[in-house]
N, C-alpha and C positions, 0 to 999 in steps of 0.2 A: 425528568426525561426517563423513559423506559430504558432498562439495560439493553445492551446490544442484542443479547440472546432472546429478548422478548419482542424484538422488532419484526415486522412483517417482511419476510425475505422472499416473497413470491416473485419469480422472474418478471421483469417489466415487459417482456416480449412474449409472443405466442409460442416461440420456439420453432415455428414453421417457416422456413425461408420463403416458401411460395406465398405465404400469407403476410409476411413481414419483410418488405424489401430492404429494411435496414440491417437484416442479419446476413452475414457472410455465410454462404452455404458450407464453407469449410470451418465454421466456428467451432464445431464440436468434433468433427472428423477430418482427418487429413485428406487431401485430394487422392483420387484413385491411382491409376498407373499400374505397373506390374504388381500382381498380388492383391489381396483384399485390403480395403481401406481400414485404418484403425483409428482409435481416438487420438485427438491432440492431447499432449501431455505437458503438464506444468509442474515445476518445483516451486514451492512457496516457503520462504524462510520466515521466521517469526510467526509461525502458524498457530500457536497455542492460544492467542488472545487478540483482541482488537482488530486492526485492519487486516493482519495476516489471516486470522481465523475467518473473517468475513470474505476475504478473497477466495479461500478454499471453498466455502459454501456456494459462492456465486459461480465459480467455475464448474463445480460439480453439478450445479443445477443446469448448466449449459452442456453437459455431457463430456466434459474433459476428465481425463484421468489425472489425479492430483497426488503428488508426493508432498506430504506436509512435514516440515522440519522445524523443530523447536526443542528447547531444553526440558520442558516439563512433561514427563511421560504420562502422568494422569490426565492432563488436559488433552494431549494428543490422542490418547486412547478414547476419550469421550468424543472428540471430534471425528475420529475414524468411525466410531459406532454410529454417529449421527449422519455422516455424509458419504461413507464408503471411501474416503481418502486413505492413502497408504501412509502410515505414520513412520517417521524416522526420528529418533531422539538424538539430539546433539547440539553443538554450539558452533556458530559461524566463526568464532575465534580459534577453533581447533583445526589444525591441518588434518589430523586423523579423522575427526568427525565428518568434515566436508568430503574427504576421500571416500568414506563409507557411504555418505549420501549419494555421491556420484555413482558408486557401484550399484546401489540399490535402485536408483532411477534408471540406469542403463539396462539393468536386468529386466525392466518392465517394457522396454522398447524405446523408440526415438523420443527425444526430449525437445519440445518446441518452444517452451517459455520458461525463463527463470525470473521469479518475482522476488526481488530483494527487499523484503519488508522488515526484517529484523533491525531493530534500532530503538533508542530510548534517549530521554533527557534526564539529567541528574544534576540537581542543584540550581540555584538562582543567584549565585554569587557574582559580584562584579569582578573585573579582571584583577583589580588590586587585592582581592581576597580569594583569588582562584585556588581551588583545591586541585592540585595537579593530578592526583590519583583519579578524580572524577573526570577530568578532561581526558586523561589517558583511556579510561574505561569506555567513554563515549566514542572516542576515535577508533579504538580497537574493534568495536562492534559496528558502529555506523559507517565507517569508511573502510577499514582494513577487512572487516568481515564481509562486506559487500564485494570488495575487490577479490578476496580469496574465493568466494563462491562463483563469481563471474569468470575468473580465470579458469577455475576447475571445470565449468560447464560449457565454456566456449567451444571446445571440440565437438561436443554433442549437439549444440545448437547449430553449428556450421553443418554438421552431417545431416541434420534434419532438412536442410535447404529452405526452411521458413522459420528461423529462430527469432525469439524476442528476448531482450534483456530489459527488464523493468527495474528502475531504480526509484525507490521511494525517498525523495528528498523532503522538502518542506518549504513553505514560504520563508522560513528562517534561513534558507539557502539563497534567497533572492533579496533579502532585506536584513535589517538588524533591529534589535530591541534591547533595552536595558534589562539586565538580569538574565539574559540568554546567551552570554558570551561563549561558553563552552559548547553548547548545543549549536548555536549559530555557526561557530567555526567549523564544526564537524559537517554540518549540512552544506556550507559553502564548499568545503573540500569535496563532498560527494557530488555536488553539481559540476564541479570541475572534472571529476571522473566521468560523468555522463557525457559531457560535451566532448571531451577528448576521445572517449571510446567511440563515439559516433563517427568522428573523423577517421579514426584508425580502421573502422570496419566498412568504410565507403567502398562500394563495388562488390560487397558480399550480401547474401540474402539474410541478413541479420539486422533486425530493427533495434534501436536503443530508444527506450521510452522513459522519459522522466515525468513522474507525477509528484506535484508539490501541493500538498494540502495545507490549508490554514488551520483555524481552530477546530479541532475534532474532539468531541466529548466521548471518551472511552473510560471504562472503569479504572484503568490502571496507569495510564500515561502520566497524568499530573500527580497522582498519588505517589508514584515512584520518584518523580522529580522532586517532590517535597518530602522525601524520606519517610513516607508513611503518614504524614500529617494530613488527615482528611479535611480539616478546616481550610488549610492552605490550598489543597487541591480543589475543593468546592468553590473557593473564591475565584478561581480562574474563569469559571463559567457563570458566576452569579449574575443574574439579570439579563443574560444574553438570550435573545429569542432564537431558538432553533440553531444551535451550533451544529456543525457537521457531525454525522455519525460514521462509524466504521463502515456501515453498509453503503453510505453515500460514496465513500472513497472506493470501495470494492466495485461498485457499479461503474465508476469511471474507469477503473483498471480493466474491468471486463470488456467495456466498450473499446478500449484502446487495443487490447490483444485480439479482439475478434473482428477488427477491420480487415478488408481485403489486404493481403500482405504487401502490396505495393504502396499502401497508405501507411505512413509513419506519423504517429502523434509524437513529435519530437519532445515537446514540453507542454504540460497542461497544469495550470494553476487553478485550484478550486478553493473557495472560501464560503462561509455562510454569508448571507446578505448583510448581516449585522457587522461584518468585518470588512473595512475598506483597505486595510494594510495591517502589517504586524503590530503597528502602534496606534491604529485607529479602530477601536472596537466600541460599538454602541451597546450600552446596557440599558435596557428598557424596551417597551413595546415599539414595534416598527409601524409608524403612522405616516401616511402621505400628507405633505404640507398642502394647506389650502383645500382640503377635502373634509367634509363633516365626518365626525366619528360615526361608526356603524350604527350606534343606538341614538344618534342625534337626528332630528327632523331638519332637513336642509332649509326649510322655510324659517327656522329659528336662527339660522346661522347669520 
């Protein structure tokens, strides 16, 4: 499979609301009212690679102003040069870094969406061999990092009067699987945050959107999980026909945040066709039963 950076990222729509009724006319600019309209603005955490990087590209292609937040300055600088996003280097586990992110985003104008993408998996140990430091690291970023950023940005999202909080959970937050205990626990916790936050914000113009991807092939996710073991990381995707890509997930996120603002995509699960659940993954070609192969003459069947 081609690296994410080599994938075709051409927008899937014309970009013209008149020509494409699926596009919300306010997808790239906020509604008018007093004073000139300005761009919609999103803050994306975990923006230096994978799904976060893809979300930045997709939103910039739709005309959004994007503040890209991640730890790796070199990756962010490259992303900013390619997309025009505003880079902010920092870590969602740091109160000071998140406070600086809020200040830089506020200085650019209203903030309409926070995309909580920062997160990772680490290790494949069973519970009886759990490495508590790895569990703690995942919880600090996947759960508390998301809560820290969300708490910090809620005042700005409320002030925009059309705010979105996107939480990147996982099918691991809806199911369980052997070898995923620490990651599964963190994503179950994050799903609880999403559902509770939605109840807490009812009556306000702020949407809470939970996106739960299944198997996504990115260059770093499984490599990090397997502590740099490329063979172990490659085995995760071996034989799977067309696992999801970061661009697939970013396309869905972009769809969710560009719906008319009275429409809330509460929870959206996406998986590759080869994956029926976290524990049911088909490795091999996808072939319809009872249908001759493409190179087979049906008269010989």
